[in-house]
N, C-alpha and C positions, 0 to 999 in steps of 0.2 A: 368744391366749386366756390367761386368768388361770392361773398356775402352780398355785395352790392347788386350783383346780377340776380341772385335768388329773390331779392325784394321787388324785382320787376319795376324799377323806378319809372320806366317809360309810361306806365299806366296812369300815373298822377296827372300829367298834362292831358292825357286822353279823357280822363274823368272831368277835368276842368273844361275841355272843349265840349263835352257832352252836355254839361250843365248850361253852358252858354247857349248851346243849340236849342235846348228845351225852353230856356227863357225867351230866345228869339222867336220860337214857334208860337208860344203863348201870346206874345205881343202881336204877331201877325194874325193869329186867329181873332183877336179882339178887333183888329182893324179891317181885316178882309179874310172871310172864311176860306175861300178857294185858294188864295195865295198862301195862307197858313198851311192848308192841307198839302199843297204841292211841296212847299219847303220842308214840312215834317217828313213826307215820304222820302224825298231825296236825302235828307239828313240821316234818317234811320238806316238807309241802304249804305251810305258812306261810312257811318260809325260802325255798323255791323261788320262791313268788310275790313275796316281798320283793326277792330278788335280781333277778328279772325286771323289776320296776318300777324299781329303781335303775338297771339297765342301759338301759332305754328312756328314762328321764328324762335320763340322761347324754348319750346320743346326740342326743336331741331338743334339749337345751340347747346342745350343741356346734354343731349345725346352725344354730340361731337366732343364736348369737353370730357365727358365720362370716358369716351373711347380714347381720347388723347391722354388723359390721366393714366389710364391702364397701360397704354403704350410707353409712356414716360417711366412709369414704375417698373415695367418689364425691362426697358433699356437700362435703367439705373441698376437694377439687380444684375443684369447681364454684364454691365460695365464693372461692377464691383468684383464679379467672379472671373471675368475674362480679360479685362485690360491688363497690360504688362506693367502694372503698378502695385507694389505690395502695400497692403493696409492691415495694420495690427491694432486691435483695441485692447487696452490693458486696464486693470483696476488699480486701486490705491496701493496694493501690495506688489505691483509689477507682475501680476499673473495675467496671462493672455485670456481674454474672454471671447474674442472672436478674431479670426484672421481669414483673409481671402486665399484662394488656391495658389495665387502667384507667390504669396509670402511663404506658404508651406513648401512649394517647390524650390524657392530660393535657398531655404535652409536644409533641403533634402530630408524632410521629416514627414511622417504619415499625418501628423496633426500637431498644431501649435497650441490648441485650446487646452487650458489647464496647466500649461507649463510656465515656470518662472522665467522672466526675461534673462536672468543671469545664466540659466541653463541653455538658453538659445544662443545668446551672444553677449559677451562681457562688454563689447563696444557699445551695443544698444543700451545696456543698463547705464553705462557712463554718460551717454548722450541724454538719457532721461533725467539723470541727476544733475547734469550740467546746467549752469545759468545762461549759457550761450544759446541764443535763439537762431543762430546762423546754421544753414545746412552743413552737414558733415559727411565726408566720404569715408566709407568703410570697405574692407575687403572681405568677401565671403567666398572661400575657395579661390577660384581664379578670376572671379568677377568683381567689379567695383559698383557700389551702390551709393547714391546720394540720399541721405536720411534727413527727413524733416519731422520734427516732433511738435504736435499741438498739445500744449500743457492743459488747456482748458477742457478739451474733449478727450484727453489721454489717448490720442491717435498717433500712430507712427506710420509715416509714408516712406516707401523705398522705391527709388527710381534707378533702373539699371543704366549706368553711365560708363560701362566698360569701354565702349568704342570712343567716347569723348575723352576719357582719361588716357587711352592709348594714343590718340592724336596729340593730346597735350604733352604727353611724355616724349613722343617723337619730336615735337617742336622744340621742347627743352633740350633734348639730347643733341639736336642738330644745331644749337646755337653756336655762333662763332666765338672762339676764344683766341686772344693774341698773347704771344709771349716774346720777351726780349731776353736773349741769353748772352751774358757777358763773361768772357774769360778774364777772371780777376787780375791775375798777375802775369799776363802774357808779355807786356812790354818789359817788365823787370827781367824775366827769364830769357826772352829772345834777344835782348841787347847784347848779352855775353856770348851768343852763339854765332857760328859762321853761317853762310847762306845755306849750306847743305843740311845742317842740323835744324835750322829754322824751318826749312821746307819740310823736313821729316816731321817736325812737331806740328806744323800746320796741317799736314795730311792726316796725322794721327787724330788730332782733335776733330777735324772735319769728318773723318771716317766714323769716329765713335758717335758724334752727335747725329750724323745722317742715319746711321744704323739704328740708333735709338728712336729717331723720328719715324723711320719706315716701319719698325716693329709695332709702334703705337698709333699709326695712322696720322702722323704729324708732318705737315709740309715745312721743311727747314731750309732757309736760304742764308748763306753767309753774306752779310752786308758790309763787313769791315774786318780788319785783321783780327779783332778781338770780340766781334759781335755777330750774333745770328738773330734772324727773325723767324718765329715759329707761328704757324697758323693751323689751328685744329678746332675740334668741337668739344662739347661737354662730355661726350662718351669717352673720347681720348683723354680728357682731363681727369675723369674719374679713374680711368685705367692707370695712369701714371701716378695719381695720388695714392692708389692702393699699393703701388710698388714703392712708395715713399721717394719718388723721383730718383731712381737708382742711377741715373746718369751722373749725379753728383759724386757718388762713390766710384763709378766706372772711370771717370776722368781723373780723379785724384789718384787712384791706384795705378792706372795705366801710365801716368806721367810722373810717378813717384821718383823715378830714376833721374829726372831732370831737377836737380837741387831739391827744393821744397815741394815740387810738383805743382801742377796747375789746379785751380779750383774754379767752379762756375758760380755765378750769381744769376738767378732767373727771376724776372718780374712777369707776372701773369695778370691780364685783365679779363674779367668774365662778368656775365650777368647783364649785358646791355646789347640791344640790337644795333646800336650805332658803332660803326667802325672807329669813328673819331674818339668816342668815349672809351672804347676798348684800348686804343693806343695810349690815351692819357692815363688810364688805369694801370696799364702794363709799365709805363715809364715811372709812374708814382710808386708802384710795387718795387721796381728795380732800385729806385732811390732809397726806399725803405730798407731793402736788403743790404745795400752798400753802407747805409748808416748803422747797420747791425754787425758789420764786419765781413760780409760776403760769405761765400761757400754755403749758400742756402737759397730757398725759394720762398717768395711771398705771392700769395694769390689774393687779389683784391677784387671785391664785388662792387657793383654800382651803389649799393646801400652803405658802403664804407667798411664792411666786415673784411677782416684780413686773416688768412691762415698761413702759418709758417711751417716749412719743412727743412730738415738739414740743420746746419749750424753745429756740427759735431766737433769741429776743430777750433782751436784758439786762433783768432785772426793774426796773420803775420803783420809786422810793422810795415806800412806802405806809405805813410805820410812823408813828405820831404820838407827840407828847410825852405825851399822855394815857396811851397804852399803856405808855410807858417809866416813867411815874410809878406806874402800877398794879403793874407788874412789880417795880419798886424797893421799893415798900411791902410786897408779898408776900414778897420776898426778905428784907427787914428782919425780918418776923415769923418767918420760918423760922430766921434766924440767932439771934434772941433766944431761940427755943425750943430751941436746941442748947447743948451744953456746950463743943464745940470745932468749928471750921470748918477743913476741909482742902480746899485748892484744887489742882487737877491739870490740866495741859494734855496735849498729845499727845507721843508719842515724838519724839525729835530736835527739841525745842522751838525755835521761832523767836522773834523779838522780840515778835510779836503774842501768842503764848501766854504768854511770861514777863511781858510788860507787863500783860496782862489778869489774870494770876494775882496780881500785886502789887496791882492795883486792887481785886480782890475781897477779898484779905486785908485791905486798908484798910477795906473795908465792915465786916468783922467787928470791927475795932478801934473803928470809929465807934459800934458797938453794944455795946461793952464785953465782947466775946467774943474769946477767943484764936483767932487765925487762923494757919494754917501753909501754906506753899507746898511742894508735893511736887516734887522734882527728882531726876533721875538724873544725877549729875555726869559719868558716863562717856559721856553722850550729848550733851554741850554742845560747841559749836564756834563758830568765827568771832565774829560780833558779840555773840552771847549770852555767850560766855566773857568778853568785855570788859565787858559789863554786870555780870556776876557779880563781876568784880574791883572795880568801883565799889561794888557792894552790900557787899562785904567790909569796906569802909571805914566802913560804917554798922552798928555792932555790933547795935543793936536790931533792924534789919531782917534782917540776915544770920542771926541766931539763929532766925528763923521759917522758914528754908529747911531742910527735912529730907528724908532719903532714904525711899523707900517702906517699907523694913523698919521704920524708926522709927515711921512713920505707922501701920502695921498694929498695932504694939504699943500705941499711944496711943488708938486708936479705941474708942469705946463705942457702945452702941445709940442714944445721944442725939447722936452726932456727925453733922455735916452735911458731905457731900462735894459740892463744886461743880466740875464739869468744864467747862473753857473751851477754845474754839477747835477742838473736835471733838465729835462726837456718836456716834462709833463705838467700841464697847467694845474692839475689836481694836487701836485706835490710841492708847488712853490709856497713860500711862507704866507703869502696873501694873494689870492687870485684877483682881487679888486685892482691891484697895481698893474697886473698884466692886461686886464680888461680896459683900464683907463689909458694905458700907454699908447702913443701913436707910433713910436719907434722902439723896436725890440731886437735884441741880439741874444743868441743862445750859444753858450760854450759848454760842452759836455763831453765826457768820455764813455758814457754808457751806450750800449747798443740801442738803436732807435726802436721805440715801441709804437703801437698803433696810435696812441694818444700823443698829440704834439701841439705845441703852442702855435697859434695861427698868426698870420700877418707879420712874420719875422723879416727884418731887413738883411740880416746876416746870420748864418748858422755855421758854427765851427764844431762839428762832431767827429771825434776820432776815437772809435772803440779800441784802436790799437794802443792808445796811450794808457799809462798806468793810472793816471789820475787827472782831474781837471787842473790841479795845481801845476802839474807838469806842462800842460798846454799853455796855461797863463804865463808860466816862467819863460817859455819859448817866445811868446808874443811880446813879453817885456823887453827881450833882447833887441827888438827892432823898433822900439819906441824912441822918441827924442831923448837925448841924454841930459835933459835940463835938470833932472833930479836923480839921485841914486837911491837905491833901496836902503832902508834903514835895517839895522840888525834885527829888530822885531818883525818887520815885514818879511824879510828873507827867511827868518826862523819859522814863521807861520806857514809859508809856502812849503818849506822843507818838511815840516811836520805833516802837512797834508799828503805829501808824496810818501813819507815813511809809513803812515797809517794805512794808506790804500794798497801799498805793496807789501805790507807785513814785513817791514824792514828790508826791502829790496829782495824778497824771496818769491813774490807772485807778480805776474804780468809786468816784468821788468825787462826793458830793452836798453839798447845802447843810448838811446835818446834820454832815457830816465836818468842815467848816470851823468849825462852831459848837463841836464837841467839841475841836478843836485850839485854838480861841480860849479855851475854858474852862481848858485845860491851861496855856496860856501865861500866863493870869491867875494860875495857881497856880505860877508860877516855873519852868515847864518850860524847860530849857536847850537851845536849838537847836544851839549850838556843841558841847555834849556829845553830842548826837544824831549830828552829823557825825563826831565823833571815834569814836563807837561803830561807825559804819557804814563807817569807812575799812577798806581792804583792803591786804594787803601785796603786794609785787612777785611773790612766788611764786604767790599766788592769781590775780593778773592773767595771768601766763604760762600757768598751767594752763587758765584760761578761754579764752585765745587758742588753745591747742592743741586744745581741744574744738571751737571754732568752725572751726578748720582742717579738721576731718573732715566738715563739713556736706555733705549731699546734698540737693539741691532737687528734689522730685518735681513732678508735675503740679499745677496750680492753686496753686502757690506754697507747698507744704508742705515745710518744711525739717527734716531729721533729722540731728542730730550725735550721735556716739557716742564713749564713752570707751574707755580701754584696760582689757582684762580683768584686768590685773595691778595696777591702781591703784585705791584706794578714794577716791571723791570725796565731798565734803561735800554735803548736801542744798541748802545755800544756794548753793554754787558751781553746782550743776546748774540751780537755778532762775534764777540770774542770767544764765547762758549762754542759757537759753531766752528771757529778756527781751530780751537784746541781739540775738539772731537775729531777733526780731520787728521790730526797728527797721530791718532791712536792706531795701533796695529789692526789690520783687517778692515778698517773703515775707508770706503771709497767715496762716500758722500754723507754729509751731515746736515741735519735740520734741527733747529732749536725753536720751539713754539712756546710763547709766553705772553702774558698780558702786558700792555704798555700803559703809560701814564695817561694817554689820551682816550683810554677805554677800549681801544682796538686790540685784537690779538695779533702780535707780530710774529713773523716767521723769517728766520735768517737761514740761508742755504749756502752750502759750500760743497765743492766736489774737486776731484783730481783730474777731471776731464772726461771720464767715462760716461758720466751722466750730465746732460745739459740742464743745469738747474735754472737757467734763465727761462727756458720754455715752460718749466713747471711753475715757476713763480708768475709768469705772464698769465697762465691759465687761472691763477688765483687772484689776478688783478695787480700784480707787481711787475718786477723786471730786474735787469742787472746785466751780468755777464755770464758766459758759459759756465764758469767755475765759481761765481760769486754773485748771489742775487738775494732778493728779499721781497716781502709783501706785507700788507696789513689787511686783516679781515675784520669786518664789522659783524661778528657773531658773538654768541653768548658765553661760550666756554672753550677752554683749551682742548678738552676732549673732542669737542665737535670739530675744531680746527685740525686736530691730528687725524681724525677720520677722513676729513675732506682731503688733507694732504696725501694720505695713503691711497685714496681713490685715484688722485691725479698721477701719483708716482706709478701705480700699477698700470694705469691706462697708457702712460708713456712707455713703460717697459714692454707692453704688448705690441705697441706700434714700433718698437725697435729704436726708440730715441735714446 
């Protein structure tokens, strides 16, 4: 009972009134006996009744409180035992000291007392050890429980939220998903067909897509000759994801008799209740797929996460000279509207990045604008160093090569920054230049990844091209003829093409040879290219040592690894991967070795059976279907190899 109540504080004022009454009675007796007698009599009666009422009230209240306390205690005990809330009390050793019947029924045991928490549920033990104070949902048999843990009292509370979870799952499963399906090469194939064959092809594609949609609960509507709109929900999305978007293979195989066959590119938007957001996500996903070469699927969530499926085939050459001319003229206008042009490639630049940078710098000169190539001289190695030695002999050209710090000081709001041979801000020579630039252009031949430079004014990405140097050479053909390419500039561009195509053996199309022909016309020196690409004995021996460590896995996947105490050049790592691919029985090669920047580099090559781009993307890198790379910030080569094997095995299980 309340301590204040037990002291009966109301009696203190009563005592005070009684004392005042006695004093008043004495004074009245002294003045008038009869008046004092009457006052004293009345006062005694009133005081007596008041004290009696106070005493009765006290005892009555005390009895009521005792009864109420008993009832509350009884209700509390009954609540602990009967309420549908699990309560488990544990000690410091995670052994159960007490548990209510609901907890015992939850885990289908006769008693929980005395049992270790690990024996009851591993998930509960994980929650107890966790620093996270937020409630956690666990599964016990078919039911779902929300778990709260009070660390101070060592109490575990379990609430049955099975119905709530079921409703949430139903809501998530019924969320709308939008997809845009594009027939990649429809125009190219249909142009050469007569009306009858074109109609048959249309019917075949529509039939296959509609059948696929019906089987998976997808509403599909053809909205253009080469485009479909798909509306479905998360359940259907999970179903077609588990089937790896089989429609890609179905269309390719069914139309294989039509020249190269048709392929599909699909952009999917998911994760938002807004139809407008879903439409924008689907279009953004489709743009991403087309930037990666088509014949694949991209699923983009509202939080920006992207998943890719497909991409098993090498992209066919789809770009046209009309597009090259339009891009070249647009770039010309941007250059003329700028006060300076700064060209920048990726970190640890190769011949393609340097050659393309020299070509773009020449475009600025052709339009009477000062152009500068940004380089970090501490990152140059191998053939690039030899090229820079040749450039030093040309005073006019060498003066246009500047360090990032110098470029930052020269840049203004009217300056144009052109990024070549990469589209990822994390891979450029200096991110501060991209952040400061008001006007940015990207020219790249790699398949587009999730990471991309923001606020670009012009993007020219062609994954069908052999190299960025090839793209830049084509653009140069449509620039003003105020200046001709010098021998050294043409040679640098040709060297970039030769390096990326492995001397015209990989990813080489008719346009590649046309670009090389244009450069030879402009006095490109093939002998100088050979001299630039020569290697020394030390490099040859180091590569041989790397090859000596090779381990051939199942399906012809070869992995070579470097020494943890040696820093290897990126070119050496790439060349080793190229050589391993030429070995009998090797269908894909991976070389894992430490780099000079402290990261572990992985260079990957394949003959097309394995999509090495997807594998490298999962490790934070990127590239092409048959040629990709990444850099890992981990401690050892062995750790990188284990991570690589995990990703390769996961992709094999998914059928990539």
